[in-house]
C-alpha positions as CSV (number, residue, x, y, z in Angstrom):
1,M,-34.8,-14.4,57.3
2,E,-36.3,-17.7,58.3
3,F,-36.1,-19.6,61.5
4,T,-37.6,-22.8,62.7
5,A,-39.8,-23.5,65.7
6,I,-37.0,-25.4,67.5
7,Q,-34.7,-22.5,67.0
8,I,-37.1,-20.1,68.5
9,A,-37.9,-22.4,71.3
10,Q,-34.3,-22.8,72.2
11,V,-33.9,-18.9,72.4
12,L,-36.9,-18.6,74.7
13,G,-36.2,-21.7,76.7
14,G,-39.4,-23.3,75.7
15,T,-40.7,-26.6,74.6
16,V,-42.2,-27.6,71.2
17,E,-45.3,-29.5,70.7
18,G,-45.8,-30.2,67.0
19,N,-43.5,-30.0,64.1
20,P,-40.0,-28.6,65.3
21,D,-39.1,-27.8,61.8
22,S,-42.2,-25.5,61.2
23,P,-40.8,-22.4,59.4
24,V,-41.3,-18.9,60.7
25,R,-40.7,-15.9,58.3
26,T,-43.0,-13.2,60.0
27,Y,-45.2,-12.2,62.8
28,C,-49.1,-11.8,62.9
29,K,-52.1,-11.4,65.1
30,I,-53.6,-14.8,66.0
31,E,-56.8,-13.9,64.2
32,E,-55.1,-12.9,61.1
33,G,-52.7,-15.9,60.9
34,V,-51.0,-16.9,57.7
35,P,-48.7,-19.8,56.8
36,G,-45.1,-19.2,57.9
37,A,-46.1,-16.6,60.6
38,L,-45.6,-16.8,64.5
39,T,-48.2,-15.6,66.7
40,F,-49.2,-15.8,70.4
41,F,-52.1,-16.8,72.7
42,A,-52.3,-15.2,76.2
43,N,-55.8,-13.9,76.6
44,P,-58.4,-16.7,77.1
45,K,-61.1,-15.0,74.9
46,Y,-58.9,-15.6,71.9
47,E,-58.7,-19.3,72.5
48,H,-61.0,-20.3,69.6
49,F,-58.5,-18.9,67.2
50,V,-55.9,-21.4,68.3
51,Y,-57.8,-24.0,66.7
52,S,-58.6,-22.0,63.3
53,T,-55.6,-19.8,62.9
54,E,-53.5,-20.4,59.6
55,A,-50.3,-19.3,61.6
56,S,-47.4,-22.0,61.6
57,V,-46.2,-21.5,65.2
58,I,-48.1,-20.2,68.4
59,L,-46.4,-19.1,71.6
60,V,-48.7,-20.3,74.5
61,N,-48.3,-20.5,78.3
62,N,-46.9,-23.7,79.8
63,D,-50.3,-24.5,81.5
64,F,-52.4,-24.3,78.3
65,Q,-54.1,-27.4,77.4
66,P,-55.8,-27.6,74.1
67,Q,-59.5,-28.6,74.1
68,Q,-59.6,-29.4,70.4
69,P,-57.1,-30.4,67.6
70,V,-54.4,-27.8,66.8
71,R,-53.0,-27.6,63.4
72,A,-50.1,-25.2,64.3
73,T,-46.9,-26.1,66.1
74,L,-47.0,-24.9,69.8
75,I,-44.2,-23.4,71.7
76,K,-44.7,-23.6,75.5
77,V,-43.1,-20.9,77.6
78,P,-43.7,-19.5,81.2
79,N,-45.3,-16.2,79.8
80,A,-46.3,-16.1,76.2
81,Y,-46.7,-12.3,76.2
82,E,-43.2,-11.8,77.7
83,A,-41.6,-14.3,75.2
84,L,-43.3,-12.4,72.3
85,A,-41.8,-9.1,73.6
86,Q,-38.3,-10.7,73.7
87,L,-38.7,-11.9,70.2
88,L,-39.9,-8.5,68.8
89,N,-37.1,-6.7,70.6
90,M,-34.6,-9.1,69.0
91,Y,-36.2,-8.5,65.6
92,E,-36.0,-4.7,66.2
93,Q,-32.4,-5.0,67.1
94,M,-31.6,-7.0,63.9
95,Q,-33.0,-4.1,61.7
96,P,-30.4,-1.8,60.0
97,K,-29.5,1.2,62.3
98,K,-29.1,4.7,61.0
99,V,-25.6,6.4,61.4
100,G,-24.1,9.5,60.3
101,I,-25.0,13.3,59.9
102,E,-27.5,14.2,57.2
103,Q,-27.6,17.6,55.6
104,P,-28.9,20.1,55.9
105,S,-28.7,20.0,59.7
106,Y,-27.2,22.2,62.3
107,I,-24.8,21.1,65.0
108,S,-23.2,23.9,67.1
109,A,-19.4,24.0,67.1
110,K,-19.7,24.2,71.0
111,A,-21.7,20.8,71.0
112,T,-20.4,17.3,71.3
113,V,-21.8,14.3,69.4
114,G,-20.7,10.8,70.4
115,E,-19.7,7.9,68.3
116,F,-22.0,6.1,65.9
117,A,-24.6,8.7,66.4
118,Y,-27.3,9.7,63.7
119,V,-28.5,13.1,63.1
120,G,-31.3,13.5,60.6
121,A,-31.9,16.3,58.2
122,F,-33.2,19.6,59.5
123,A,-32.3,18.7,63.1
124,Y,-30.8,21.4,65.4
125,I,-28.4,20.8,68.0
126,G,-27.5,23.9,70.1
127,D,-24.6,25.2,72.1
128,G,-23.1,23.1,74.8
129,A,-25.3,20.1,74.0
130,K,-23.8,16.7,74.8
131,I,-25.1,13.9,72.7
132,G,-23.9,10.3,73.8
133,N,-22.9,7.4,71.8
134,N,-25.2,5.6,69.4
135,V,-27.8,8.2,69.9
136,K,-30.4,8.6,67.0
137,I,-31.8,12.1,66.4
138,Y,-34.4,12.0,63.7
139,P,-35.2,14.9,61.2
140,Q,-36.7,18.2,62.5
141,A,-35.8,17.5,66.0
142,Y,-34.7,20.4,68.3
143,I,-32.0,20.0,70.8
144,G,-31.6,23.2,72.9
145,D,-28.6,24.7,74.3
146,G,-26.9,22.7,77.3
147,V,-29.1,19.6,76.7
148,T,-27.6,16.2,77.8
149,I,-28.7,13.0,76.1
150,G,-27.3,9.7,77.3
151,D,-26.1,6.7,75.2
152,D,-28.4,4.8,73.1
153,T,-31.4,7.1,73.3
154,V,-33.7,7.6,70.2
155,V,-35.1,11.0,69.5
156,Y,-37.9,10.7,66.9
157,A,-38.9,13.3,64.4
158,G,-40.1,16.7,65.7
159,V,-39.2,16.3,69.3
160,K,-38.3,19.4,71.0
161,I,-36.0,19.6,74.0
162,Y,-35.5,22.9,75.6
163,K,-32.3,24.2,77.1
164,G,-30.7,22.6,80.0
165,C,-32.7,19.5,80.1
166,K,-31.2,16.0,80.9
167,I,-32.3,12.8,79.1
168,G,-30.8,9.5,80.2
169,S,-29.4,6.5,78.4
170,R,-31.7,4.1,76.4
171,C,-34.7,6.3,76.5
172,T,-37.3,6.8,73.6
173,L,-38.8,10.0,72.9
174,H,-41.5,9.8,70.3
175,A,-42.5,12.2,67.6
176,G,-43.6,15.6,68.7
177,C,-43.2,15.3,72.4
178,V,-42.0,18.5,74.1
179,I,-39.5,18.4,76.9
180,G,-39.0,21.5,79.2
181,A,-41.6,23.9,77.9
182,D,-42.4,26.5,80.4
183,G,-44.5,25.3,83.4
184,F,-47.9,27.0,83.7
185,G,-46.9,29.7,86.2
186,F,-48.7,33.0,86.4
187,A,-49.4,35.5,89.1
188,P,-52.5,37.9,89.3
189,D,-51.5,41.5,89.9
190,A,-53.6,44.2,91.3
191,N,-55.3,45.0,88.1
192,G,-56.5,41.3,87.7
193,Q,-53.9,40.7,84.9
194,Y,-51.7,37.6,85.0
195,Q,-48.0,38.1,85.2
196,K,-45.8,35.4,84.0
197,I,-43.5,33.7,86.5
198,S,-40.3,32.9,84.8
199,Q,-39.5,29.0,84.8
200,I,-35.8,28.8,85.3
201,G,-35.5,25.0,86.0
202,N,-35.3,22.0,83.9
203,V,-36.4,18.5,83.4
204,E,-34.4,15.5,84.2
205,I,-35.4,12.2,82.6
206,A,-33.6,9.1,84.0
207,D,-32.5,5.9,82.1
208,D,-34.9,3.6,80.1
209,V,-37.7,6.0,80.1
210,E,-40.2,6.0,77.2
211,I,-42.2,9.2,76.3
212,G,-45.2,8.8,73.9
213,A,-45.9,11.0,70.9
214,N,-47.0,14.7,71.6
215,T,-46.5,14.3,75.5
216,C,-45.4,17.3,77.3
217,I,-43.2,17.5,80.4
218,D,-42.8,21.1,81.7
219,R,-39.7,22.5,83.1
220,A,-39.6,23.3,86.8
221,T,-40.2,26.9,88.1
222,M,-37.0,26.2,90.1
223,G,-35.1,22.9,90.5
224,S,-36.2,20.0,88.2
225,T,-39.2,18.1,87.0
226,R,-38.1,14.5,87.4
227,I,-39.1,11.3,85.5
228,G,-37.7,8.2,87.2
229,K,-35.9,5.4,85.7
230,G,-38.0,2.9,83.7
231,T,-41.1,4.9,83.6
232,K,-43.4,4.9,80.5
233,L,-45.7,7.7,79.5
234,D,-48.3,7.2,76.7
235,N,-49.1,9.6,74.0
236,L,-50.8,13.1,74.9
237,V,-49.8,12.9,78.6
238,Q,-49.2,16.2,80.5
239,I,-46.7,16.5,83.3
240,A,-46.7,19.9,84.9
241,H,-43.7,21.8,86.4
242,N,-41.9,20.4,89.5
243,V,-43.7,17.0,89.3
244,E,-41.6,14.1,90.4
245,I,-42.6,10.5,89.2
246,G,-40.8,7.4,90.7
247,E,-39.3,4.4,89.0
248,S,-41.3,2.1,86.6
249,T,-44.4,3.9,86.8
250,V,-46.9,3.7,83.7
251,M,-49.4,6.3,82.6
252,A,-51.8,5.7,79.7
253,A,-53.0,8.4,77.1
254,L,-54.5,11.7,78.1
255,G,-53.3,11.4,81.6
256,G,-52.4,14.6,83.5
257,V,-50.5,15.6,86.6
258,A,-50.7,19.0,88.1
259,G,-47.7,20.9,89.5
260,S,-45.4,19.9,92.2
261,T,-47.1,16.5,92.8
262,K,-44.9,13.5,93.8
263,I,-45.9,10.1,92.4
264,G,-44.3,6.9,93.7
265,S,-42.6,4.1,92.0
266,H,-44.4,1.1,90.3
267,C,-47.8,3.0,89.8
268,M,-50.2,2.4,87.1
269,F,-52.6,5.0,85.7
270,G,-55.3,4.3,83.2
271,G,-56.2,6.6,80.4
272,Q,-57.5,10.1,81.2
273,T,-56.5,10.0,84.8
274,G,-56.2,13.3,86.4
275,I,-54.1,14.1,89.4
276,A,-54.2,17.3,91.4
277,G,-51.3,19.5,92.4
278,H,-49.2,19.5,95.4
279,I,-50.0,16.2,96.6
280,K,-48.4,12.7,97.1
281,V,-49.4,9.4,95.7
282,A,-47.9,6.3,97.3
283,D,-45.9,3.6,95.5
284,R,-47.9,0.8,93.6
285,T,-51.0,2.9,93.4
286,K,-53.3,1.6,90.5
287,C,-56.0,3.8,89.0
288,G,-58.6,2.8,86.4
289,A,-59.4,5.0,83.4
290,Q,-60.7,8.5,84.1
291,T,-59.9,8.4,87.8
292,G,-59.5,11.7,89.5
293,I,-57.1,12.0,92.4
294,A,-57.8,15.0,94.4
295,G,-55.8,14.4,97.5
296,N,-52.9,12.5,99.0
297,V,-52.8,8.7,98.5
298,K,-50.9,7.5,101.7
299,K,-51.5,3.8,101.7
300,E,-49.3,1.8,99.3
301,D,-50.7,-0.8,96.8
302,Q,-54.3,0.5,96.4
303,T,-56.6,0.2,93.4
304,L,-58.6,3.3,93.0
305,F,-61.4,4.3,90.6
306,G,-63.8,7.2,90.2
307,S,-63.6,10.9,90.8
308,P,-62.9,11.7,93.5
309,A,-61.0,8.6,93.6
310,I,-62.0,5.9,96.1
311,D,-61.2,2.3,96.7
312,V,-62.2,0.2,93.6
313,M,-64.4,-2.3,95.5
314,N,-66.2,0.6,97.3
315,Y,-66.7,2.3,93.8
316,N,-68.2,-0.8,92.5
317,K,-70.6,-1.1,95.3
318,A,-71.6,2.5,95.1
319,Y,-72.1,2.3,91.4
320,A,-74.4,-0.7,91.8
321,I,-76.6,1.7,93.8
322,F,-76.0,4.7,91.7
323,R,-77.2,3.1,88.5
324,H,-80.6,2.1,90.0
325,L,-81.2,5.7,91.4
326,P,-83.9,6.6,88.8
327,E,-85.9,3.5,89.8
328,M,-85.3,4.2,93.6
329,K,-86.4,7.8,93.0
330,K,-89.8,6.6,91.6
331,Q,-90.2,4.1,94.5
332,L,-89.4,6.8,97.0
333,D,-91.9,9.2,95.4
334,A,-94.6,6.5,95.3
335,L,-94.0,5.8,99.0
336,I,-94.3,9.5,99.9
337,E,-97.4,10.0,97.9
338,S,-99.1,6.9,99.5
339,Q,-98.3,8.4,102.9
340,Q,-99.7,11.8,102.1
341,K,-103.0,10.3,101.2
């Protein structure tokens, strides 16, 4: 399928600088541009590629002013990255959608499956499960008894959803993620042995949530582990029992949240962030990679770094001193030695 620069600009509400009839047949990264491809420029460190790329069309921000001649046609938009996301989503929606029940698969007679659903080979849907309209369940997925899945949700291959869990509409669960496994609950007895505490709650995932590959969200001991609307969890994230995460919060890979912690809305957590249990984290908290949050974060809209986490500006000041400690130690030793003589 082929489009012209002007057609794309009209969809995005952008303006064209260059040949409005430049054809677009594919997408590419700006450093790997080929004729007939559309790319984008948003990060200043890639500006030199704007002048050398072989791509035919480049999405750029409205305020971009070329410093050298540009061979490609430019489409100026308010936010090039958002515009690219819009186009990629449109492209994805144009792809053929799977529909129907493949065999062999198992769907309980006590389950209900909505219209235009897809169930891949070797998938399992248990008693009392309710699957919405246009849901896609890929091969080898397990949908336990009493699970509810809302309309337009995609469950990729190998996903496991334990009994009684609730998944909202328009969610994406990537391959291998596990929803509703037992929380890590054990009680030591008089003999020093650990006795399992039954986990009888569930997991509730709101609408428009995306869960990365091999991420685990544990069921609650009692009640529900809750993931708020629009939240996005990366691959290999661990969410423990009875955790509650607000709306539109994002967590990068290898992050972990211990049990019964409550995280606010619109938070951002870098990779390998660790959050202790039974604490509260305020709305709009932002954490750099490998941050360790050991106690309550009461003030909203903070940026934290380090472990234990502190304000990022204080961390930077402290690190500026810390990295010179070996030299400072030598200076201190020399000073002490000179005073002892």
